[in-house]
Steps between C-alpha positions, in 0.01 A plus 500: 500500500234755409752778550732342243208457258402866529861618466543298180162620370591862574834457325330345196235773482769767527694334219190489277419866565857613431517285186170641372606857574834466320364314194193689375626513141270336246624193321356374175346156553425324172242225537531367147269441311252695711604846621792709613476673837701769673521385861712631790801281567401444863162359389669237283739406781223481761274290277792265433577474872133436580481232232814333640356513852177338384688223316712435811195496728325255268808276493524508880131418536534209256807370681318501833202307358637156590588617850149636558347181357713283732408724793128451432551122478689494831232712668232250387710210635552684829127560540427135424761391759349734760152356443643148528680590824178639649316181405772283651501705821124449528543123454772491766274691740215250437728203564645657814148564630404139423808373683424721800144363519602139458498292815753238573331172590587366841723197498329165554492370853756234569378198701729396774 
């Protein structure tokens, strides 16, 4: 799986480098009413891609919130059930020890 990740990362990095090398021409970026900038085309594209990635990551994190919350709740319930099981096992052991120590009374003598 890591090999696939690194192959995709290498491909993406290569694409970014080639894109930046082939698009160094300045583009006029008008931020009305503030200023007008001359920025390389690749910078605008990379900033846009980064912004899109951040929005997607934020959306994915927000979507997983309920799942993480449910997971925490289930982990608390599991821990509570484990503690209860330990307590019940201790009670069973006490009762078994009491039963083992108990003596059975001898039956009454029958007169003939």
